[in-house]
C-alpha positions as CSV (number, residue, x, y, z in Angstrom):
1,M,121.7,93.0,115.3
2,G,120.6,91.0,112.2
3,A,121.4,87.7,113.9
4,F,119.4,88.6,116.9
5,A,116.5,89.6,114.7
6,A,116.6,86.6,112.6
7,Y,116.7,84.4,116.1
8,L,113.5,86.3,117.2
9,A,111.8,85.7,113.8
10,A,112.7,82.0,113.9
11,E,111.4,81.7,117.5
12,Y,108.0,83.4,116.4
13,V,107.7,80.9,113.5
14,V,108.3,77.9,115.7
15,R,105.6,79.1,118.1
16,G,103.2,79.9,115.3
17,D,102.9,83.5,116.4
18,F,102.5,85.4,113.2
19,T,100.9,88.5,114.8
20,K,104.4,89.5,116.0
21,H,105.7,89.3,112.4
22,G,102.8,91.7,111.3
23,L,103.6,94.1,114.0
24,C,107.2,94.1,113.3
25,G,106.6,94.7,109.6
26,Q,104.2,97.5,110.5
27,A,106.9,99.1,112.6
28,I,109.4,98.9,109.6
29,V,107.0,100.2,107.2
30,G,106.1,103.0,109.7
31,G,109.7,104.0,110.1
32,A,110.1,104.1,106.3
33,I,107.2,106.4,106.1
34,V,108.5,108.6,108.8
35,I,111.9,108.9,107.0
36,G,110.1,109.6,103.8
37,I,108.0,112.2,105.2
38,L,111.1,114.0,106.8
39,K,113.2,113.9,103.6
40,T,110.6,114.5,101.0
41,T,108.9,117.9,100.9
42,G,106.0,117.3,98.5
43,A,104.7,113.7,99.5
44,R,104.0,114.3,103.2
45,V,100.4,114.3,103.1
46,Y,100.3,111.4,100.5
47,F,102.4,109.1,102.9
48,F,100.0,110.0,105.8
49,L,97.0,109.2,103.6
50,F,98.7,106.0,102.4
51,W,99.0,105.0,106.1
52,L,95.3,105.8,106.7
53,L,94.4,103.3,104.0
54,L,96.6,100.5,105.2
55,E,95.6,101.1,108.8
56,D,92.4,99.3,108.5
57,F,93.9,96.3,107.0
58,V,96.6,96.1,109.8
59,R,93.9,96.5,112.5
60,K,91.6,93.8,110.8
61,Y,94.3,91.1,110.4
62,L,96.4,91.9,113.5
63,G,93.8,92.4,116.0
64,N,92.8,95.7,117.7
65,N,96.0,96.5,119.3
66,M,95.8,100.0,120.9
67,A,99.3,100.8,119.7
68,I,98.0,100.7,116.0
69,Y,95.6,103.5,116.8
70,F,98.3,105.8,118.1
71,V,100.7,105.2,115.1
72,K,98.2,107.3,113.1
73,D,98.6,110.1,115.7
74,F,102.2,109.9,115.7
75,L,102.4,110.2,111.9
76,A,100.2,113.1,111.9
77,L,102.6,114.8,114.5
78,V,105.6,114.0,112.1
79,V,103.7,115.6,109.2
80,L,102.9,118.9,111.2
81,I,106.5,119.1,112.5
82,S,107.8,118.7,108.8
83,F,105.5,121.3,107.7
84,L,106.7,123.8,110.5
85,A,110.4,122.8,109.6
86,A,109.6,123.7,105.8
87,Y,107.8,126.8,106.9
88,R,110.8,128.0,109.0
89,R,113.1,127.3,106.0
90,R,110.8,129.3,103.7
91,K,109.9,126.4,101.4
């Protein structure tokens, strides 16, 4: 898997397509935020607000891709689901 990812990254560098690198980085950061939201009980809203702050920079430098708009909605859904799970566990 790592070799395939390195091959794709090298291919994007050779083509000069750095937008794909930014979108992959966004996916990695988004996945880390989702894991952090689901594991941490007190920092859910802070992770979501952190993404809201960074979203404008991502859209500004990587173009107005519609997937970027829906990441915010997905993270809000993850925050709400984690609140519901904590409520059901009585935390």
